[in-house]
C-alpha positions in Angstrom: -16.2 -9.6 -1.2 -15.5 -13.1 -2.0 -12.1 -13.9 -3.6 -10.6 -10.8 -2.3 -8.2 -10.4 0.3 -7.3 -7.3 1.8 -4.1 -6.7 3.6 -3.3 -3.8 5.7 0.2 -2.2 5.9 0.9 0.1 8.8 3.8 1.2 11.2 1.9 0.3 14.2 1.2 -3.4 15.3 -1.6 -2.1 17.4 -3.3 -0.2 14.3 -3.1 -3.5 12.2 -4.7 -5.5 15.1 -7.5 -3.1 15.4 -8.0 -2.9 11.7 -8.3 -6.7 11.7 -10.6 -6.5 14.8 -13.0 -4.1 13.2 -12.8 -6.2 9.9 -11.4 -3.4 7.7 -8.8 -5.8 6.6 -8.5 -9.5 6.4 -5.1 -9.2 8.3 -2.5 -6.4 9.0 1.2 -6.3 9.2 4.1 -3.6 9.7 6.4 -5.6 7.0 6.2 -4.2 3.6 7.5 -7.5 2.0 4.9 -9.7 3.8 2.0 -7.3 2.7 3.2 -6.7 -0.9 4.9 -9.8 -2.2 1.6 -11.3 -3.7 -0.3 -8.1 -4.3 -2.3 -7.9 -7.6 -3.4 -4.3 -6.6 -1.8 -1.7 -4.2 -3.6 1.2 -3.1 -1.4 3.7 -1.2 -3.4 5.9 1.4 -0.7 8.2 2.8 -0.1 11.9 3.1 0.9 13.0 -0.5 4.6 13.6 0.8 4.8 10.0 1.7 3.4 8.6 -1.6 6.9 8.7 -3.3 8.5 6.6 -0.5 5.6 4.0 -0.8 5.7 3.6 -4.4 9.3 3.0 -4.4 8.9 0.3 -1.5 6.0 -1.2 -3.5 8.3 -1.5 -6.4 11.0 -3.6 -4.4 8.4 -6.1 -3.4 5.3 -6.7 -5.6 5.0 -9.1 -8.6 5.6 -7.6 -12.1 2.2 -6.5 -13.5 0.8 -5.3 -10.1 -1.2 -2.2 -10.1 -0.1 0.6 -7.9 -2.4 3.6 -7.3 -2.8 6.1 -4.6 -5.3 8.3 -2.8 -3.7 11.4 -2.8 -5.4 14.5 -3.8 -2.6 16.2 -5.5 -1.4 14.2 -8.4 1.4 16.8 -10.3 4.0 16.2 -7.6 3.7 12.5 -7.6 3.3 12.1 -11.2 6.5 14.4 -11.7 8.5 12.2 -9.3 7.1 9.0 -10.9 8.3 10.2 -14.3 11.9 10.7 -13.0 12.2 7.1 -11.9 
């Protein structure tokens, strides 16, 4: 999509490179700050139990006004956690 840059954040440098090579992302990294510091939108696609960690991580690095959402199937636990923050 023109004008959109997709950045992949993963724990594995090999998976980041693989995603780049397959054209799934424009570039990948294992460093949250690098991936999040200029994001307009963040989509968290992890197991539901890891979503709170990544919301907190995103909060550390994203610019104010960035949309942060998740792909988790179970929202109640995530919403309860987020309300407590």
